[in-house]
N, CA, C and O atoms as CSV, one atom per row, in Angstrom:
chain,resi,resn,atom,element,x,y,z
A,1,MET,N,N,-121.635,-139.130,20.158
A,1,MET,CA,C,-120.793,-138.938,21.275
A,1,MET,C,C,-120.679,-137.438,21.590
A,1,MET,O,O,-119.637,-136.856,21.290
A,2,ARG,N,N,-121.633,-136.817,22.143
A,2,ARG,CA,C,-121.603,-135.400,22.473
A,2,ARG,C,C,-121.375,-135.173,23.946
A,2,ARG,O,O,-121.983,-134.281,24.537
A,3,SER,N,N,-120.500,-135.974,24.556
A,3,SER,CA,C,-120.204,-135.799,25.968
A,3,SER,C,C,-119.271,-134.607,26.139
A,3,SER,O,O,-118.537,-134.246,25.220
A,4,GLN,N,N,-119.304,-134.019,27.285
A,4,GLN,CA,C,-118.423,-132.885,27.588
A,4,GLN,C,C,-117.373,-133.413,28.565
A,4,GLN,O,O,-117.686,-134.143,29.505
A,5,PHE,N,N,-116.136,-133.030,28.321
A,5,PHE,CA,C,-115.036,-133.443,29.203
A,5,PHE,C,C,-114.797,-132.244,30.154
A,5,PHE,O,O,-114.692,-131.096,29.724
A,6,THR,N,N,-114.714,-132.566,31.471
A,6,THR,CA,C,-114.522,-131.512,32.421
A,6,THR,C,C,-113.098,-131.466,32.950
A,6,THR,O,O,-112.721,-130.493,33.603
A,7,SER,N,N,-112.301,-132.489,32.685
A,7,SER,CA,C,-110.939,-132.479,33.186
A,7,SER,C,C,-110.052,-133.298,32.232
A,7,SER,O,O,-110.529,-134.117,31.446
A,8,TYR,N,N,-108.728,-133.034,32.340
A,8,TYR,CA,C,-107.730,-133.701,31.586
A,8,TYR,C,C,-107.785,-135.231,31.724
A,8,TYR,O,O,-107.612,-135.966,30.752
A,9,GLU,N,N,-108.031,-135.685,32.961
A,9,GLU,CA,C,-108.086,-137.097,33.262
A,9,GLU,C,C,-109.210,-137.811,32.532
A,9,GLU,O,O,-109.099,-139.012,32.286
A,10,GLN,N,N,-110.295,-137.120,32.175
A,10,GLN,CA,C,-111.413,-137.754,31.504
A,10,GLN,C,C,-111.131,-138.036,30.031
A,10,GLN,O,O,-111.816,-138.855,29.419
A,11,LEU,N,N,-110.142,-137.376,29.461
A,11,LEU,CA,C,-109.822,-137.576,28.059
A,11,LEU,C,C,-109.157,-138.959,27.860
A,11,LEU,O,O,-108.353,-139.367,28.698
A,12,PRO,N,N,-109.477,-139.687,26.768
A,12,PRO,CA,C,-108.814,-140.912,26.480
A,12,PRO,C,C,-107.355,-140.641,26.043
A,12,PRO,O,O,-106.989,-139.505,25.739
A,13,ILE,N,N,-106.541,-141.705,26.020
A,13,ILE,CA,C,-105.120,-141.517,25.636
A,13,ILE,C,C,-104.981,-141.054,24.216
A,13,ILE,O,O,-104.093,-140.248,23.938
A,14,THR,N,N,-105.792,-141.507,23.308
A,14,THR,CA,C,-105.816,-141.016,21.925
A,14,THR,C,C,-107.213,-140.472,21.640
A,14,THR,O,O,-108.221,-141.081,21.998
A,15,LEU,N,N,-107.247,-139.333,21.001
A,15,LEU,CA,C,-108.530,-138.679,20.695
A,15,LEU,C,C,-108.918,-138.885,19.262
A,15,LEU,O,O,-108.077,-138.782,18.369
A,16,THR,N,N,-110.188,-139.177,19.021
A,16,THR,CA,C,-110.755,-139.283,17.703
A,16,THR,C,C,-111.425,-137.923,17.354
A,16,THR,O,O,-111.440,-136.996,18.163
A,17,ALA,N,N,-111.958,-137.845,16.162
A,17,ALA,CA,C,-112.664,-136.635,15.757
A,17,ALA,C,C,-113.858,-136.367,16.686
A,17,ALA,O,O,-114.150,-135.212,16.997
A,18,ASP,N,N,-114.538,-137.411,17.124
A,18,ASP,CA,C,-115.647,-137.223,18.043
A,18,ASP,C,C,-115.198,-136.655,19.386
A,18,ASP,O,O,-115.841,-135.769,19.949
A,19,HIS,N,N,-114.083,-137.182,19.886
A,19,HIS,CA,C,-113.539,-136.675,21.171
A,19,HIS,C,C,-113.117,-135.172,21.012
A,19,HIS,O,O,-113.404,-134.340,21.873
A,20,ILE,N,N,-112.460,-134.878,19.929
A,20,ILE,CA,C,-112.002,-133.508,19.699
A,20,ILE,C,C,-113.219,-132.553,19.580
A,20,ILE,O,O,-113.229,-131.462,20.151
A,21,ALA,N,N,-114.201,-132.985,18.848
A,21,ALA,CA,C,-115.433,-132.165,18.711
A,21,ALA,C,C,-116.048,-131.876,20.068
A,21,ALA,O,O,-116.409,-130.738,20.366
A,22,ALA,N,N,-116.165,-132.914,20.894
A,22,ALA,CA,C,-116.750,-132.729,22.202
A,22,ALA,C,C,-115.911,-131.855,23.097
A,22,ALA,O,O,-116.454,-131.035,23.837
A,23,ALA,N,N,-114.574,-132.006,23.052
A,23,ALA,CA,C,-113.663,-131.276,23.918
A,23,ALA,C,C,-113.649,-129.792,23.522
A,23,ALA,O,O,-113.561,-128.922,24.388
A,24,LEU,N,N,-113.734,-129.505,22.226
A,24,LEU,CA,C,-113.645,-128.132,21.785
A,24,LEU,C,C,-115.015,-127.462,21.565
A,24,LEU,O,O,-115.095,-126.252,21.352
A,25,GLY,N,N,-116.085,-128.262,21.620
A,25,GLY,CA,C,-117.414,-127.712,21.379
A,25,GLY,C,C,-117.668,-127.350,19.916
A,25,GLY,O,O,-118.361,-126.379,19.612
A,26,ILE,N,N,-117.104,-128.137,19.037
A,26,ILE,CA,C,-117.274,-127.888,17.567
A,26,ILE,C,C,-117.974,-129.073,16.932
A,26,ILE,O,O,-118.145,-130.107,17.576
A,27,SER,N,N,-118.371,-128.943,15.711
A,27,SER,CA,C,-119.025,-130.063,15.028
A,27,SER,C,C,-118.011,-131.123,14.611
A,27,SER,O,O,-116.815,-130.841,14.526
A,28,ARG,N,N,-118.475,-132.319,14.356
A,28,ARG,CA,C,-117.646,-133.413,13.912
A,28,ARG,C,C,-116.943,-133.039,12.584
A,28,ARG,O,O,-115.764,-133.332,12.391
A,29,ALA,N,N,-117.688,-132.392,11.687
A,29,ALA,CA,C,-117.126,-131.980,10.399
A,29,ALA,C,C,-115.970,-131.027,10.591
A,29,ALA,O,O,-114.960,-131.146,9.897
A,30,ASN,N,N,-116.085,-130.082,11.513
A,30,ASN,CA,C,-115.038,-129.144,11.771
A,30,ASN,C,C,-113.855,-129.816,12.446
A,30,ASN,O,O,-112.712,-129.402,12.253
A,31,ALA,N,N,-114.123,-130.855,13.242
A,31,ALA,CA,C,-113.039,-131.601,13.872
A,31,ALA,C,C,-112.208,-132.319,12.786
A,31,ALA,O,O,-110.983,-132.380,12.888
A,32,TYR,N,N,-112.864,-132.853,11.766
A,32,TYR,CA,C,-112.124,-133.488,10.661
A,32,TYR,C,C,-111.323,-132.495,9.878
A,32,TYR,O,O,-110.213,-132.806,9.446
A,33,ILE,N,N,-111.852,-131.294,9.675
A,33,ILE,CA,C,-111.074,-130.233,9.032
A,33,ILE,C,C,-109.831,-129.898,9.859
A,33,ILE,O,O,-108.750,-129.708,9.301
A,34,LEU,N,N,-109.975,-129.827,11.159
A,34,LEU,CA,C,-108.825,-129.550,12.029
A,34,LEU,C,C,-107.831,-130.726,11.952
A,34,LEU,O,O,-106.625,-130.485,11.897
A,35,LEU,N,N,-108.289,-131.968,11.947
A,35,LEU,CA,C,-107.408,-133.118,11.895
A,35,LEU,C,C,-106.572,-133.147,10.594
A,35,LEU,O,O,-105.477,-133.710,10.567
A,36,ARG,N,N,-107.098,-132.539,9.530
A,36,ARG,CA,C,-106.368,-132.543,8.250
A,36,ARG,C,C,-105.521,-131.282,8.087
A,36,ARG,O,O,-104.806,-131.156,7.093
A,37,SER,N,N,-105.579,-130.368,9.014
A,37,SER,CA,C,-104.855,-129.067,8.884
A,37,SER,C,C,-103.392,-129.233,9.239
A,37,SER,O,O,-103.028,-130.093,10.041
A,38,ASP,N,N,-102.569,-128.412,8.642
A,38,ASP,CA,C,-101.134,-128.406,8.940
A,38,ASP,C,C,-100.926,-127.889,10.359
A,38,ASP,O,O,-101.631,-126.980,10.798
A,39,GLY,N,N,-99.996,-128.444,11.052
A,39,GLY,CA,C,-99.697,-127.995,12.406
A,39,GLY,C,C,-100.477,-128.663,13.504
A,39,GLY,O,O,-100.171,-128.474,14.682
A,40,PHE,N,N,-101.499,-129.459,13.142
A,40,PHE,CA,C,-102.278,-130.166,14.129
A,40,PHE,C,C,-101.656,-131.549,14.324
A,40,PHE,O,O,-101.364,-132.203,13.323
A,41,PRO,N,N,-101.437,-132.031,15.536
A,41,PRO,CA,C,-100.649,-133.225,15.782
A,41,PRO,C,C,-101.420,-134.538,15.496
A,41,PRO,O,O,-101.645,-135.349,16.393
A,42,THR,N,N,-101.799,-134.708,14.275
A,42,THR,CA,C,-102.572,-135.899,13.881
A,42,THR,C,C,-101.687,-137.076,13.564
A,42,THR,O,O,-100.670,-136.909,12.890
A,43,LEU,N,N,-102.035,-138.259,14.022
A,43,LEU,CA,C,-101.345,-139.496,13.676
A,43,LEU,C,C,-102.313,-140.285,12.746
A,43,LEU,O,O,-103.505,-140.404,13.032
A,44,HIS,N,N,-101.783,-140.798,11.669
A,44,HIS,CA,C,-102.543,-141.629,10.792
A,44,HIS,C,C,-102.244,-143.104,11.067
A,44,HIS,O,O,-101.103,-143.539,10.917
A,45,ILE,N,N,-103.230,-143.854,11.458
A,45,ILE,CA,C,-103.080,-145.267,11.742
A,45,ILE,C,C,-104.053,-145.984,10.818
A,45,ILE,O,O,-105.249,-146.094,11.084
A,46,GLY,N,N,-103.462,-146.480,9.685
A,46,GLY,CA,C,-104.349,-147.012,8.657
A,46,GLY,C,C,-105.187,-145.886,8.110
A,46,GLY,O,O,-104.642,-144.882,7.650
A,47,LYS,N,N,-106.483,-146.020,8.145
A,47,LYS,CA,C,-107.400,-144.976,7.658
A,47,LYS,C,C,-107.861,-144.092,8.821
A,47,LYS,O,O,-108.539,-143.088,8.602
A,48,ARG,N,N,-107.496,-144.459,10.061
A,48,ARG,CA,C,-107.916,-143.700,11.236
A,48,ARG,C,C,-106.998,-142.496,11.432
A,48,ARG,O,O,-105.804,-142.535,11.134
A,49,MET,N,N,-107.609,-141.415,11.950
A,49,MET,CA,C,-106.840,-140.234,12.369
A,49,MET,C,C,-107.079,-140.050,13.861
A,49,MET,O,O,-108.217,-139.898,14.307
A,50,VAL,N,N,-105.998,-140.067,14.622
A,50,VAL,CA,C,-106.113,-139.867,16.062
A,50,VAL,C,C,-105.034,-138.867,16.512
A,50,VAL,O,O,-104.061,-138.607,15.804
A,51,VAL,N,N,-105.244,-138.330,17.690
A,51,VAL,CA,C,-104.327,-137.362,18.262
A,51,VAL,C,C,-103.985,-137.800,19.696
A,51,VAL,O,O,-104.885,-137.964,20.520
A,52,PRO,N,N,-102.721,-137.987,19.991
A,52,PRO,CA,C,-102.348,-138.281,21.396
A,52,PRO,C,C,-102.800,-137.152,22.331
A,52,PRO,O,O,-102.695,-135.967,22.015
A,53,LYS,N,N,-103.300,-137.569,23.479
A,53,LYS,CA,C,-103.832,-136.584,24.459
A,53,LYS,C,C,-102.817,-135.539,24.820
A,53,LYS,O,O,-103.155,-134.357,24.864
A,54,ASP,N,N,-101.587,-135.918,25.082
A,54,ASP,CA,C,-100.578,-134.946,25.537
A,54,ASP,C,C,-100.236,-133.919,24.388
A,54,ASP,O,O,-100.025,-132.734,24.648
A,55,ARG,N,N,-100.192,-134.402,23.170
A,55,ARG,CA,C,-99.894,-133.515,22.058
A,55,ARG,C,C,-101.084,-132.572,21.754
A,55,ARG,O,O,-100.902,-131.438,21.310
A,56,PHE,N,N,-102.293,-133.079,22.006
A,56,PHE,CA,C,-103.479,-132.232,21.832
A,56,PHE,C,C,-103.449,-131.059,22.833
A,56,PHE,O,O,-103.754,-129.916,22.491
A,57,LEU,N,N,-103.074,-131.384,24.074
A,57,LEU,CA,C,-103.055,-130.345,25.127
A,57,LEU,C,C,-101.949,-129.371,24.860
A,57,LEU,O,O,-102.098,-128.191,25.181
A,58,GLN,N,N,-100.833,-129.799,24.285
A,58,GLN,CA,C,-99.729,-128.860,23.931
A,58,GLN,C,C,-100.162,-127.927,22.790
A,58,GLN,O,O,-99.767,-126.762,22.744
A,59,TRP,N,N,-100.967,-128.452,21.888
A,59,TRP,CA,C,-101.376,-127.699,20.718
A,59,TRP,C,C,-102.225,-126.525,21.186
A,59,TRP,O,O,-102.692,-125.735,20.365
């Protein structure tokens, strides 16, 4: 999933590591490091880590 997002409306409601990597232009591995870092608005749903779009943009 190496698509580039060109606007806020194109982002899904919840972002996965792949979405974050594409939006920020970083690797998937670095996106997972970011998801695990303090201060990043990650939600844990079972084993999944997602970020709400509005909280990602505030970050």
